[in-house]
N, C-alpha and C positions, 0 to 999 in steps of 0.2 A: 808823430804829428799830433798837434793839439786838436781835440774834438771840436773846439770852437770854429775851426776852419770848415767844418762840415755843416754848420748852421745855415739856414736859408738865406739870412741877410748877408752872410759872408760869401755866399755863392751867387749873390745878386739875383736872388729869386724872390718873387712876391707871393709865393704859395707856401703851404705848410708841408708839402711832401718831403723835402729833405729832413725836416725836423722829426717827422714821424718815422722815416727810415732810420735816422740816427738813434732814435729811442729804441726801436726794435733791435737794432744792431747791438747797442749797449746792454739791453736786457738779455738777449740771446747769448751774448758772450760773457755775461755777468762781469762786465768791465767796471769794477769798483772805482778805479782811478779816473776813468772817463766820466762816471756819474758824479764823482766828487768835484770834478772840474765844472760840470754843468751847474751844480749847486752853488759853487763859489761865484760863478758868473751871474747869479741872480742879483748880485749887488754891483754889477759892472756899470760903469758910467754911461756906456752906450745902451740906450733904451732898446734898440733893435736886438742886441745880444740878450738883454734881460728877457724880452718877450719870447725870443726863440728858446731860451733856456727853460722858462717855466712851461712852455709847450712840451719840450722834450721830457721834462721831469714828470708831468702828469700822464704823458703817454707811456712812460716806463711803468708808472703806477697802475695803469690799466692792464698791463701785461704781467708784471711781476712786482706787486706792491711791496713785497719784503725787501726789495733792493733800495727803496727810498723811505721806508718806515722810520729809520733813525733820524731823518731830517724833519720830522714833524714840527719841531720848534721853529725851524727856519720858515716853514710854510705858515705857521701861526703868526710869526712876525710880519709876513707879507700882508696879513689881514689888516694891519695898522697903516699900511701904505696909503699915500694920497693918490696913488696911481691905480685907477680902476682895473686896468689889465692885470696888474700884479695881484690885486685883491681877489678877483674872481679866479685867476689862475691858481693862487694859493689855496683857495677853497676847493677847487676841482682836485688838486693834488691830495688834500686832506680827505676828500670823499673816497679816494682810492685806497687810502691806508687806515681808514677809521678802525677797522677790526684789529689790525696789527699794532697800531699806536694808540689804542684806546685810553690807556692810563695817562699818557702825556696830554692828549687832547682834552680829556675830562678835566684835567687840572687847569685848563685855560678856557673853560666853557664860556666865561663872560666875554672874552675877546671874540669868540665865534658869534655869540648872540649880538654883540655890538656891530659886528661887520654885517650881519644879516639885516639889522635894523635900518642901516643907511645904504646898504649895498645895491648893486644892479640886479637885474632879473637873474642873471647867471649865478651871481653870488648867493642869492636867496635859494634858487633851485638846488645848487650844490650844497648849500648849508643844510637844507632840509634832509637831503640824502645822507650827508655826513652824520647828522643827529640820529636819523633812523638806523643807520648801520652801527652807530655807537650803542644805541638802546638795545640792539639785538645781541650784544656781546654777553650781557648777564642781567639777572633780575635787579641787582643793585643799580646798575646803570639805567635800566629801563624805568625804574621807579623815579629816578631823577629827571630823565629826558622825555618820557612819554607826555607828561603834563605840558611841557614846553611845545611839543609838536601839536597837541590838541589846541593850545592857546593860539598858536600860529594859524591853524585851520579855521578857528573861530573868527579870526580877524583879517586874514589875507584877502586879496582881491579875488572875486568869484572866479575869474579866468584861471587863477592859479590852483584852485581847489582840486581839479582832477589829477594833475601831475603830482602835486604835493601829497595828496592822499595815497596815490600809488606808491610813492616813496615810503610813506608812513607805514604801509602794509608790512614792511620788513621788521617793524618793531611791535607788531600786533601779537598778543598772546590771548589765551582763553580768558584770562582775568580782565584784560583791558579792552577787548574788542567792542563791547557794548558802548563804552565811552566814545569810541570813534564813530560808531553808527549814530549815536545821539547827536554828535556835532554835525555830521554830514546831513542828517535829516533836517536839522534846523536851517541849514544853509541851502537846501534844495531850491527854495523859492527864488534865489538869486541867480540860478544857473540857466544858461541857454539849453536848448534841446540836445545839442551834441555834447555839451559838458555834463548834463544830467545822465546821458547814456553811458559815459565813462564811469561816472560815480555808481550807477546801477550795476556795472560789472564788478565794482569793488564790493558791493553788497553781496553779490553771488559768491565771490571769493571768500568773504567773511562767514557766509552761512554754509559753505560747503563742509 
């Protein structure tokens, strides 16, 4: 039986539970054929099937990223889509496989940055997380990406600073932590009390 039949839309469901269950089933069974079918249907003409499939793909990535790492280029292509659901879904998938597919993603960094520039809140959130995870892979990658993360934190909306700083922590080293602290201190005056509280927790983590 085709795994497509188990997607939420094909079961006339309006919730994501069937998609999450299918993702876990495919991951647990390491069903490569089923996963391939999910990836192929990311270009299905039926948008509902497309949306279900990107959900299944990144849910697999949350559990066993190695099962979808080889599809990094497919997810990168989704970042160019005019369909916002596919863009942020693609970025969410990339965030799950950043470590395992770092070389492929690094080669297409410009596409990632472009998607973040015009993307939705989720696209940007997951983009920052993807970049931070890439930067954590090696010093070479960190040298390229950490300045991008700092530039983002210098210019993003104040309400994004706490979450994006927390993601950036993944990329912090002894060599670059002062740079992050400097950026955050400069932006303190724009933060609300709850936002500042979260940032002060980051200071404690960095100073520990």
